[in-house]
A tleap script that builds the chain and sets N, CA, C and O, in Angstrom:
source leaprc.protein.ff14SB
mol = sequence {
  NMET LYS LYS ARG LEU GLU GLY PHE TYR ARG
  LYS VAL GLU GLU ALA ARG ILE SER ALA PHE
  LEU LYS ALA ILE SER THR PHE LYS ASN TRP
  GLN VAL GLU ILE LEU ASN SER ILE ILE PHE
  PRO TYR SER ASN GLY PHE LEU GLU GLY ILE
  ASN ASN LYS SER LYS VAL MET LYS ARG ASN
  ALA TYR GLY PHE ARG ARG PHE ASP HIE PHE
  LYS ALA LYS VAL LEU LEU ASN CMET
}
set mol.1.N position { -12.970 1.410 18.249 }
set mol.1.CA position { -11.574 1.906 17.518 }
set mol.1.C position { -11.922 3.422 16.804 }
set mol.1.O position { -11.017 4.065 16.271 }
set mol.2.N position { -12.811 3.738 16.833 }
set mol.2.CA position { -13.150 4.987 16.308 }
set mol.2.C position { -13.416 5.735 17.214 }
set mol.2.O position { -13.374 6.891 16.794 }
set mol.3.N position { -13.650 5.690 18.164 }
set mol.3.CA position { -13.737 6.681 19.758 }
set mol.3.C position { -12.263 6.517 20.040 }
set mol.3.O position { -11.725 7.610 20.215 }
set mol.4.N position { -11.429 5.465 20.140 }
set mol.4.CA position { -10.024 5.558 20.493 }
set mol.4.C position { -9.418 6.647 19.346 }
set mol.4.O position { -8.624 7.483 19.777 }
set mol.5.N position { -9.790 6.677 17.756 }
set mol.5.CA position { -8.997 7.187 17.033 }
set mol.5.C position { -9.441 8.600 17.325 }
set mol.5.O position { -8.521 9.400 17.496 }
set mol.6.N position { -10.759 9.089 17.421 }
set mol.6.CA position { -11.070 10.648 17.663 }
set mol.6.C position { -10.676 11.127 18.816 }
set mol.6.O position { -10.394 12.315 18.972 }
set mol.7.N position { -10.602 9.984 20.009 }
set mol.7.CA position { -9.756 11.126 21.204 }
set mol.7.C position { -8.387 11.014 20.427 }
set mol.7.O position { -8.098 12.206 20.531 }
set mol.8.N position { -7.588 10.609 19.898 }
set mol.8.CA position { -6.384 10.816 19.348 }
set mol.8.C position { -6.278 11.933 18.346 }
set mol.8.O position { -5.183 12.486 18.240 }
set mol.9.N position { -7.178 12.290 17.678 }
set mol.9.CA position { -7.352 13.609 17.103 }
set mol.9.C position { -7.316 14.961 18.014 }
set mol.9.O position { -6.648 15.982 17.849 }
set mol.10.N position { -8.433 14.567 19.221 }
set mol.10.CA position { -8.160 15.570 19.839 }
set mol.10.C position { -6.973 15.787 20.556 }
set mol.10.O position { -6.744 16.997 20.560 }
set mol.11.N position { -6.249 15.252 21.070 }
set mol.11.CA position { -4.945 15.259 21.795 }
set mol.11.C position { -4.036 16.054 20.785 }
set mol.11.O position { -3.329 17.027 21.049 }
set mol.12.N position { -4.225 15.366 19.449 }
set mol.12.CA position { -2.898 15.920 18.691 }
set mol.12.C position { -3.675 17.489 18.229 }
set mol.12.O position { -2.891 18.342 17.814 }
set mol.13.N position { -4.722 17.756 18.275 }
set mol.13.CA position { -5.251 18.936 17.917 }
set mol.13.C position { -5.072 20.149 19.435 }
set mol.13.O position { -5.015 21.373 19.315 }
set mol.14.N position { -5.029 19.560 20.459 }
set mol.14.CA position { -4.370 20.370 21.611 }
set mol.14.C position { -3.377 20.620 21.720 }
set mol.14.O position { -3.117 21.736 22.170 }
set mol.15.N position { -2.298 19.705 21.361 }
set mol.15.CA position { -0.583 19.730 21.561 }
set mol.15.C position { -0.366 20.955 20.496 }
set mol.15.O position { 0.535 21.779 20.658 }
set mol.16.N position { -1.384 21.002 19.260 }
set mol.16.CA position { -0.740 22.307 18.173 }
set mol.16.C position { 0.547 21.876 17.667 }
set mol.16.O position { 1.332 22.820 17.757 }
set mol.17.N position { 1.082 20.866 17.181 }
set mol.17.CA position { 2.199 20.342 16.678 }
set mol.17.C position { 1.971 20.617 15.222 }
set mol.17.O position { 0.950 20.010 14.902 }
set mol.18.N position { 2.432 21.213 14.282 }
set mol.18.CA position { 2.016 21.433 12.807 }
set mol.18.C position { 2.048 20.274 12.092 }
set mol.18.O position { 1.138 19.968 11.321 }
set mol.19.N position { 3.256 19.431 12.324 }
set mol.19.CA position { 3.347 18.275 11.289 }
set mol.19.C position { 2.199 17.144 11.782 }
set mol.19.O position { 1.646 16.517 10.879 }
set mol.20.N position { 1.829 16.865 13.132 }
set mol.20.CA position { 0.518 16.202 13.370 }
set mol.20.C position { -0.474 16.424 13.084 }
set mol.20.O position { -1.356 15.573 12.973 }
set mol.21.N position { -0.674 18.145 12.797 }
set mol.21.CA position { -1.883 18.556 12.554 }
set mol.21.C position { -2.096 18.185 11.105 }
set mol.21.O position { -3.213 17.832 10.728 }
set mol.22.N position { -0.819 18.265 10.076 }
set mol.22.CA position { -1.344 17.629 8.661 }
set mol.22.C position { -1.582 16.192 8.511 }
set mol.22.O position { -2.297 15.712 7.631 }
set mol.23.N position { -0.891 15.455 9.494 }
set mol.23.CA position { -1.326 14.070 9.715 }
set mol.23.C position { -2.476 13.474 10.015 }
set mol.23.O position { -2.832 12.348 9.667 }
set mol.24.N position { -3.189 14.429 10.822 }
set mol.24.CA position { -4.390 14.112 11.422 }
set mol.24.C position { -5.589 14.457 10.296 }
set mol.24.O position { -6.654 13.855 10.160 }
set mol.25.N position { -5.094 15.606 9.531 }
set mol.25.CA position { -5.841 15.821 8.377 }
set mol.25.C position { -6.010 14.682 7.341 }
set mol.25.O position { -7.019 14.229 6.800 }
set mol.26.N position { -4.581 14.338 7.229 }
set mol.26.CA position { -4.940 13.178 6.218 }
set mol.26.C position { -5.540 11.886 6.842 }
set mol.26.O position { -6.240 11.236 6.066 }
set mol.27.N position { -5.387 11.369 8.166 }
set mol.27.CA position { -5.865 10.421 8.691 }
set mol.27.C position { -7.580 10.550 8.610 }
set mol.27.O position { -8.300 9.562 8.470 }
set mol.28.N position { -8.122 12.035 8.730 }
set mol.28.CA position { -9.490 12.010 8.855 }
set mol.28.C position { -9.692 11.728 7.368 }
set mol.28.O position { -10.516 10.833 7.180 }
set mol.29.N position { -9.230 12.183 6.403 }
set mol.29.CA position { -9.549 11.984 4.838 }
set mol.29.C position { -9.903 10.208 4.594 }
set mol.29.O position { -10.875 9.605 4.140 }
set mol.30.N position { -8.684 9.821 5.103 }
set mol.30.CA position { -8.472 8.161 5.085 }
set mol.30.C position { -9.368 7.401 5.966 }
set mol.30.O position { -9.408 6.173 5.887 }
set mol.31.N position { -10.273 8.228 7.015 }
set mol.31.CA position { -10.500 7.356 8.176 }
set mol.31.C position { -11.462 6.044 7.959 }
set mol.31.O position { -11.477 5.141 8.796 }
set mol.32.N position { -12.165 6.013 6.913 }
set mol.32.CA position { -12.992 4.758 6.619 }
set mol.32.C position { -12.126 3.616 5.919 }
set mol.32.O position { -12.425 2.426 5.812 }
set mol.33.N position { -11.242 4.118 5.574 }
set mol.33.CA position { -10.216 2.802 4.656 }
set mol.33.C position { -9.276 2.340 5.883 }
set mol.33.O position { -8.931 1.161 5.964 }
set mol.34.N position { -8.796 3.475 7.011 }
set mol.34.CA position { -7.700 3.072 8.172 }
set mol.34.C position { -8.806 1.956 8.757 }
set mol.34.O position { -8.496 0.779 8.573 }
set mol.35.N position { -9.870 2.184 9.336 }
set mol.35.CA position { -10.682 1.671 9.962 }
set mol.35.C position { -11.045 0.357 9.305 }
set mol.35.O position { -10.955 -0.558 10.124 }
set mol.36.N position { -11.408 -0.028 8.155 }
set mol.36.CA position { -11.544 -1.008 7.587 }
set mol.36.C position { -10.588 -2.046 7.737 }
set mol.36.O position { -10.885 -3.207 8.019 }
set mol.37.N position { -8.885 -1.416 7.457 }
set mol.37.CA position { -8.124 -2.191 7.361 }
set mol.37.C position { -7.695 -2.872 8.757 }
set mol.37.O position { -7.087 -3.929 8.928 }
set mol.38.N position { -8.238 -1.865 9.799 }
set mol.38.CA position { -8.013 -2.861 11.070 }
set mol.38.C position { -9.029 -3.640 11.475 }
set mol.38.O position { -8.807 -4.379 12.434 }
set mol.39.N position { -10.363 -3.655 10.844 }
set mol.39.CA position { -11.535 -4.523 11.185 }
set mol.39.C position { -11.226 -5.667 10.167 }
set mol.39.O position { -11.374 -6.821 10.571 }
set mol.40.N position { -10.941 -5.522 9.286 }
set mol.40.CA position { -10.913 -7.082 8.132 }
set mol.40.C position { -9.378 -7.303 8.007 }
set mol.40.O position { -8.521 -6.420 7.971 }
set mol.41.N position { -9.185 -8.696 7.945 }
set mol.41.CA position { -7.882 -9.495 7.690 }
set mol.41.C position { -7.590 -9.581 6.583 }
set mol.41.O position { -7.041 -10.635 6.259 }
set mol.42.N position { -7.806 -8.588 5.574 }
set mol.42.CA position { -7.458 -8.991 4.097 }
set mol.42.C position { -6.641 -8.128 3.958 }
set mol.42.O position { -6.536 -7.083 4.599 }
set mol.43.N position { -5.827 -8.625 2.861 }
set mol.43.CA position { -4.619 -7.817 2.277 }
set mol.43.C position { -4.284 -7.965 0.822 }
set mol.43.O position { -4.565 -9.114 0.481 }
set mol.44.N position { -3.791 -7.256 -0.180 }
set mol.44.CA position { -3.534 -7.400 -1.327 }
set mol.44.C position { -1.967 -7.372 -1.596 }
set mol.44.O position { -1.503 -7.015 -2.679 }
set mol.45.N position { -1.276 -7.738 -0.630 }
set mol.45.CA position { 0.282 -7.555 -0.435 }
set mol.45.C position { 0.564 -8.904 -1.339 }
set mol.45.O position { 1.270 -8.615 -2.305 }
set mol.46.N position { 0.297 -9.937 -1.304 }
set mol.46.CA position { 0.822 -11.161 -1.984 }
set mol.46.C position { 0.587 -10.833 -3.406 }
set mol.46.O position { 1.452 -11.283 -4.157 }
set mol.47.N position { -0.577 -10.012 -4.089 }
set mol.47.CA position { -0.462 -9.919 -5.286 }
set mol.47.C position { 0.388 -8.729 -5.845 }
set mol.47.O position { 1.012 -8.732 -6.907 }
set mol.48.N position { 0.302 -7.777 -4.993 }
set mol.48.CA position { 1.355 -6.528 -5.019 }
set mol.48.C position { 2.840 -7.423 -5.601 }
set mol.48.O position { 3.604 -7.381 -6.565 }
set mol.49.N position { 2.701 -8.025 -4.639 }
set mol.49.CA position { 4.512 -8.761 -4.664 }
set mol.49.C position { 4.872 -9.284 -5.894 }
set mol.49.O position { 5.956 -9.111 -6.452 }
set mol.50.N position { 3.532 -10.204 -6.472 }
set mol.50.CA position { 3.655 -10.270 -7.795 }
set mol.50.C position { 3.823 -9.796 -9.013 }
set mol.50.O position { 4.592 -10.211 -9.881 }
set mol.51.N position { 2.982 -8.799 -9.059 }
set mol.51.CA position { 2.978 -7.739 -9.907 }
set mol.51.C position { 4.167 -6.896 -9.851 }
set mol.51.O position { 4.600 -6.392 -10.887 }
set mol.52.N position { 4.797 -6.679 -8.590 }
set mol.52.CA position { 6.425 -6.178 -8.613 }
set mol.52.C position { 7.280 -7.090 -9.284 }
set mol.52.O position { 8.061 -6.747 -10.172 }
set mol.53.N position { 7.149 -8.151 -8.903 }
set mol.53.CA position { 8.254 -9.100 -9.457 }
set mol.53.C position { 8.337 -9.155 -11.072 }
set mol.53.O position { 9.356 -9.122 -11.761 }
set mol.54.N position { 7.079 -9.242 -11.462 }
set mol.54.CA position { 6.734 -9.210 -12.848 }
set mol.54.C position { 7.200 -8.208 -13.768 }
set mol.54.O position { 7.580 -8.280 -14.937 }
set mol.55.N position { 7.062 -7.145 -12.862 }
set mol.55.CA position { 7.476 -5.672 -13.583 }
set mol.55.C position { 9.016 -5.687 -13.565 }
set mol.55.O position { 9.745 -5.093 -14.359 }
set mol.56.N position { 9.470 -6.622 -12.320 }
set mol.56.CA position { 11.341 -6.188 -12.585 }
set mol.56.C position { 11.637 -7.275 -13.612 }
set mol.56.O position { 12.585 -6.971 -14.337 }
set mol.57.N position { 11.175 -8.268 -13.831 }
set mol.57.CA position { 11.230 -9.405 -14.787 }
set mol.57.C position { 11.230 -8.659 -16.237 }
set mol.57.O position { 12.029 -8.953 -17.126 }
set mol.58.N position { 10.201 -7.631 -16.359 }
set mol.58.CA position { 9.711 -7.316 -17.598 }
set mol.58.C position { 10.920 -6.085 -18.112 }
set mol.58.O position { 11.255 -5.831 -19.269 }
set mol.59.N position { 11.415 -5.454 -16.843 }
set mol.59.CA position { 12.541 -4.366 -17.310 }
set mol.59.C position { 13.589 -5.371 -17.185 }
set mol.59.O position { 14.331 -4.905 -18.049 }
set mol.60.N position { 14.136 -6.280 -16.807 }
set mol.60.CA position { 15.375 -7.099 -17.030 }
set mol.60.C position { 15.198 -7.736 -18.566 }
set mol.60.O position { 16.257 -7.879 -19.178 }
set mol.61.N position { 14.054 -8.105 -19.205 }
set mol.61.CA position { 13.930 -9.281 -20.316 }
set mol.61.C position { 13.797 -7.796 -21.416 }
set mol.61.O position { 13.366 -8.089 -22.531 }
set mol.62.N position { 14.071 -6.502 -21.234 }
set mol.62.CA position { 14.231 -5.490 -22.225 }
set mol.62.C position { 15.282 -6.108 -23.335 }
set mol.62.O position { 16.447 -6.385 -23.050 }
set mol.63.N position { 14.806 -6.252 -24.402 }
set mol.63.CA position { 15.621 -6.419 -25.678 }
set mol.63.C position { 15.423 -7.945 -26.039 }
set mol.63.O position { 15.890 -8.373 -27.094 }
set mol.64.N position { 14.654 -8.865 -25.068 }
set mol.64.CA position { 14.081 -10.305 -25.576 }
set mol.64.C position { 13.221 -10.053 -27.187 }
set mol.64.O position { 12.228 -9.353 -27.386 }
set mol.65.N position { 13.930 -10.811 -28.094 }
set mol.65.CA position { 13.313 -10.447 -29.644 }
set mol.65.C position { 11.948 -11.386 -29.471 }
set mol.65.O position { 10.984 -10.924 -30.081 }
set mol.66.N position { 11.749 -12.365 -28.898 }
set mol.66.CA position { 10.774 -13.079 -29.028 }
set mol.66.C position { 9.669 -13.123 -27.762 }
set mol.66.O position { 10.227 -13.022 -26.669 }
set mol.67.N position { 8.639 -13.217 -27.720 }
set mol.67.CA position { 7.268 -13.152 -26.772 }
set mol.67.C position { 7.610 -14.240 -26.097 }
set mol.67.O position { 7.841 -14.118 -24.894 }
set mol.68.N position { 7.695 -15.302 -26.617 }
set mol.68.CA position { 7.495 -16.768 -25.676 }
set mol.68.C position { 9.015 -16.976 -24.956 }
set mol.68.O position { 9.140 -17.758 -24.013 }
set mol.69.N position { 10.174 -16.190 -25.499 }
set mol.69.CA position { 11.505 -16.577 -24.294 }
set mol.69.C position { 10.978 -15.717 -22.927 }
set mol.69.O position { 11.151 -16.140 -21.784 }
set mol.70.N position { 10.237 -14.307 -23.279 }
set mol.70.CA position { 9.858 -13.618 -22.025 }
set mol.70.C position { 8.861 -14.270 -21.501 }
set mol.70.O position { 9.048 -14.515 -20.309 }
set mol.71.N position { 7.938 -14.624 -21.897 }
set mol.71.CA position { 6.848 -15.688 -21.236 }
set mol.71.C position { 7.758 -16.872 -20.353 }
set mol.71.O position { 7.907 -16.836 -19.132 }
set mol.72.N position { 8.157 -17.616 -21.002 }
set mol.72.CA position { 9.120 -18.740 -20.673 }
set mol.72.C position { 9.848 -17.936 -18.895 }
set mol.72.O position { 9.401 -18.158 -17.770 }
set mol.73.N position { 10.915 -17.120 -19.237 }
set mol.73.CA position { 10.967 -16.582 -18.309 }
set mol.73.C position { 10.292 -16.182 -16.753 }
set mol.73.O position { 10.667 -16.282 -15.584 }
set mol.74.N position { 9.388 -15.803 -17.286 }
set mol.74.CA position { 7.998 -15.225 -16.617 }
set mol.74.C position { 7.796 -16.428 -15.460 }
set mol.74.O position { 7.989 -16.499 -14.246 }
set mol.75.N position { 7.268 -17.388 -16.570 }
set mol.75.CA position { 6.783 -18.569 -16.160 }
set mol.75.C position { 7.760 -19.333 -15.068 }
set mol.75.O position { 7.301 -19.705 -13.988 }
set mol.76.N position { 8.912 -19.505 -15.370 }
set mol.76.CA position { 10.219 -20.110 -14.599 }
set mol.76.C position { 10.340 -19.459 -13.121 }
set mol.76.O position { 10.576 -20.097 -12.096 }
set mol.77.N position { 10.134 -18.063 -13.214 }
set mol.77.CA position { 10.512 -17.259 -11.991 }
set mol.77.C position { 9.253 -16.843 -11.155 }
set mol.77.O position { 9.245 -16.022 -10.238 }
set mol.78.N position { 7.956 -17.719 -11.745 }
set mol.78.CA position { 6.974 -17.314 -10.511 }
set mol.78.C position { 6.600 -18.673 -9.763 }
set mol.78.O position { 5.860 -18.653 -8.780 }
savepdb mol mol.pdb
quit
């Protein structure tokens, strides 16, 4: 996969399209992470979803006077 990615870098550099050159620069900076995301089947998407849902509930619960009411709302919606 690394060889294919490097081949893609070469093709983009030969084409000299400025927007792609900037993207390739970003890809090179994050190459280890990109390759790891392809190799390993792990994702933190589920946890990010839970975090997002709890933050939305927190924004919607602005003005609750008691923490136990907010806690009950969170537990009911999870």
